[in-house]
N, C-alpha and C positions, 0 to 999 in steps of 0.2 A: 628416750630415743623414739619410742612409739608415738609420743605426743608430737615431737618435731616432725616425724615422718607424716603423720596425719595432717599437720598444718601445711607442710610442703605440698602434699597431694591436693589438699583443698585449694591452695593458691594456684597450682598448675591447672586444675580443673576450671577455676574462675577465669584464668587467662585464656584458656582454650575456648571457653564459651564466649567470652567477650570478643575474642578475635573472630570467632565464627559469626557472631551477630553483626559485627561492624565491617567485615571485609566486603560484603556485597549486600545489596538490598534484595528484598524478596517480592516486592510488588511495584508495579509501574502503571501509571495512567498516561494515556497519550490522546491529545486532541489534534486533529488534522483538518486543514481547510485547503482545498484545491480550487483554483479559479484562474480563468484566462484574463481576469482583471489585473493580475500581477504583470502581465506582458504589456509594457508601455506603448508598443507600436500597434497593438490590437485596438481597433475602433469598434468592435462588435463582439457579442457572444457568438460562439460557433462550436459545433461538435460537442466535446466534453466541456461544458461551460462552467460547472461547479460541482464540488463534492464536499461533504462534511462528515467526519468520522469521529467516534469516541471509542477508545479501546482500553481494556484492562488486561494486564499480563501478570502472571504470578509463577514463581518457581515451585516445583513440587517434587517430592521424592517417591510418589506413588508410581507404579509401573502398570501401564495398560498393555493391551495385546501388542501394539506396535512397539512399545518400549521393550518388551521381552525379546523382540527380534534384534534389537541393537545392543548387544552385550558390551560393546566398547564405547558407549555414549558417555560423555563427560558431564552432561547436565540435561535437564528436562524442564520445560515451561509450558504453560497453557495460556491461551488468549481468548477473550470474548469481546465482541464489538458490535456497534450499530453504525449503519452508514446510509447516506442518501446521496444519490448522484443524479444530475440533470444533463440531458443531451439535447441540443437545439440546432436548427439550421442557422445560417448567417442572416438573421432576420433584421438586424438594425441597419445594415448597409444597403440591402436590396429589398425593394418592395414588390418585385415581380414574383410570379409563381412559376416562372420558367425553370424547367428541370436543370438547365445549364447552371443556374444560380443557386436555387434551393437544394442544398446538398444532401440533407438527411432529414428524417422526421423528428418531431419532438418525442422524447422518451424520458420517463422518470423511473429510477430503479432504487428501491429502499429494501434493505436486507440486514439480517443479523448474521454474524460470522463467528466461527469457532475454529481454533487452531491448536494443534499439538506440535511442539517444537523440540527437536533433539539436537544437542550440541556434541560435536566431535572435535578432535585435536585441531584439524585444519578445515573443518567443514560444518555445515548444518543442514538439517532436513526438516521441512514442515509439511504437514498434511492438514487440510482444512475443509470446512463445509460452509456454504453460503445459502441461506434460506430467506426468501422475501417475495416482494410483489413488484411486477413491472406494469406501469400504466398509471392511470389517474389516481388510484388509491395510494400510490407512493407519496403523493403530496409534494413532489418535486416542483411542479408548476406553481402550486399555491405558495410555496416558500419563496420561489423566485419573484413572484409578483408582490409578495409582502415586502421583500427587500427593496424592490423598485419603488414601491409606494412610500415606504416610511424612511428609507435610508438614502438610496441613490437618487430618488426623485425622477426616475425614468418612467416612460410609458409602460402600462401593463402589457403583457405578452399573451397572445391568444394560443392557449394550449388545447383547444377543443379537438384538434385532429391528431392528437398524440397516439402513440402505439397503444392498442387496447390492453385492458387488464389481463394479466396472467400470473399464475404462481411460478416462482423461479427457484431452481435448485441447481447448485454447482458444487462439484468436488474439485478442490484446488490442491496444488502441490508446488513446493519450491525446494530446489537443491542448489547449494553453492559450495565451491571448493577453492581454496587458496592455490594459486599457480606459482607466484614468486613474490618474495618480500625481502626488503633490506632495512627494516626498521622504520624509516621515515617514508617509505613508499612501498606499495604492493599492487599486485594484479590478481584478480580472481574471476572465475567464470561462474555463471548462475543460469538456471533455467526455471522459468515459471510455466505452469500448465493448468488448464481448467477444462473440466468435462461437465457439461450440463446443458439445460435448455435455454439459458440466457447467454452464457459465454463458453465457447469451446475453442481453445487455442493452445499453441506451443510457442514459447517466447524465450529463446536463448539470448544471453547477454554477455558482454565482456566488459569488466569494470576496472578502473584505475583510481588509486587514491594516493595523495601526497600530503604530508603534514605529521602531526603527532597522532599516532594510530594505536588503537587496540587491534588485535587480530579479529577477523570477521566473526569468529564465534563468541566475541565479547565486545562488540562495537555497537554504538547507537545507530550507525549508518545501516547496519544489517538487521536492526530490530532485536539485537541481543545485548542491550545495555545492562540488563539485569545480571549478566555474568561478568561484568567488568569490576575491577578493583575500585572501591569508592574514592581512593585518593589519586587515581590515575586520570588526569584530564585528557580529553580528546579534542582536537581541533584540526580539521583537514578539509581539503578540497577533493571532490570526487567527480569523475566523468565516466560515462558508460555509453556503449552502443549496443543495439539489439536488432533482431529481425523477427517480427511477430507474424506467425502464420495463423490467421483467424479462419477457422472452419465454419463457425456460426456465431453471429452477433445479433441477438434478438432486439437490441435497441435500434437496429437498422432494419432487420429482416422480419420482425414480428414473431408471431407464434410458430415455433418449429413444426407443430403438428397440424397447422392449417396453411392454406395457400394465400396468405394475406401479406405477401411481400410488399414493403413500402417502395421498393425500387426493383427494377429488373435485375436478376442475378448477374447478367453480363456487365452491369455497371459497377458492381461492388468490387473493391480492391481487397483481396484476401491476404495480400503480402505487404506488410507495413514496416518501413524502416523507422527505428526509434533511437533517440539519444537523450541523455540528460546530463546536466552539470549542476553542482550544488556545493554548499558549504555546511559543515556540521560542527557542533560544539556540545561537549558533555563534561560535567564535573559534579561529583557527588550526587545530590538529589535531582538536579535540573539538567535538562538537555534541550537543544533547539536545532532544527535543521531547516534549510531552505534550498529548494532545487527547482530548476526549470526543465520541463519535458518538451521535447520536439519530436513530432511525428509526421510522416507523410500522410496524404489524404486517405479517407476511408472509401473514396470513389476515385476512379481514374482521372476525373476532370476537376476534382476539388483542390483547394489550396492546402498547403501544409498547415499543421495545427500545432499550437504551443500553449502551455499553461504553467503556472507556478504552483508549488506545493509548500506550505508552511506547517511544520510540526513542532509542538511543544510537549515536553514530557516531564513528569514528576515521579520520583521513586521514593519508596518508604519501606 
């Protein structure tokens, strides 16, 4: 009897461990490329012209100070990443230096980011840190010209008058909560915020999804794919609108501690309407998303801006 009981107990433990190991993955790698090249009706680079990111996420059971505050959290993950972003005026269409045409200065922003992510029943919360360099040392201009020379065969771009070098530090946060869901469709609200010498803003959004969905606390679309069931595929269309209140943007305004504004303060548009539309797919180890972002201009006289974002993810 004891022998059979021990065998049964061993079998149940084996099943429990196996189920735990295979239900969800613990690690995720994400590669992202943003580019206005994805917009077929764009004939030039402008504003946020490209971004490249690499991120690593992992689930953890360790509890830090913030985690101790969230007694009802359902899960916890961490993220580390590296990013490079380039911002340019509309240099291909317009050869003039007239302020009516040249909308913003050249700016490169390269940074490392770290995030801690907490999952709740119908919500998630993230707190993060961005540390990097804005200016020539970011190598955003050099990377763009390398691409033009060796891949796209375009003319090199003169980045000599870009925003000067400065150290950058931003504290970031994101909160999202489900509003309504009926299985194949849901609506949720989110708010992004940043406080720092590169970006300081508040960005509320309202998001809609339709298709085969995981809840936002376990969806690839909300960067929570590590908490989804391995066997549950996701494929859906999502759309969102937002209103970004930008208090300071060093890629336009320069160093916040100096009076080196690239444009007069009266020309800068601090209130930006945003929207996005995209498709998302996720199953087992692999996921991919593609979305288009549409923004109003960073200056009152500039054109609206749009770019595409492609993400590929692998979990293990």
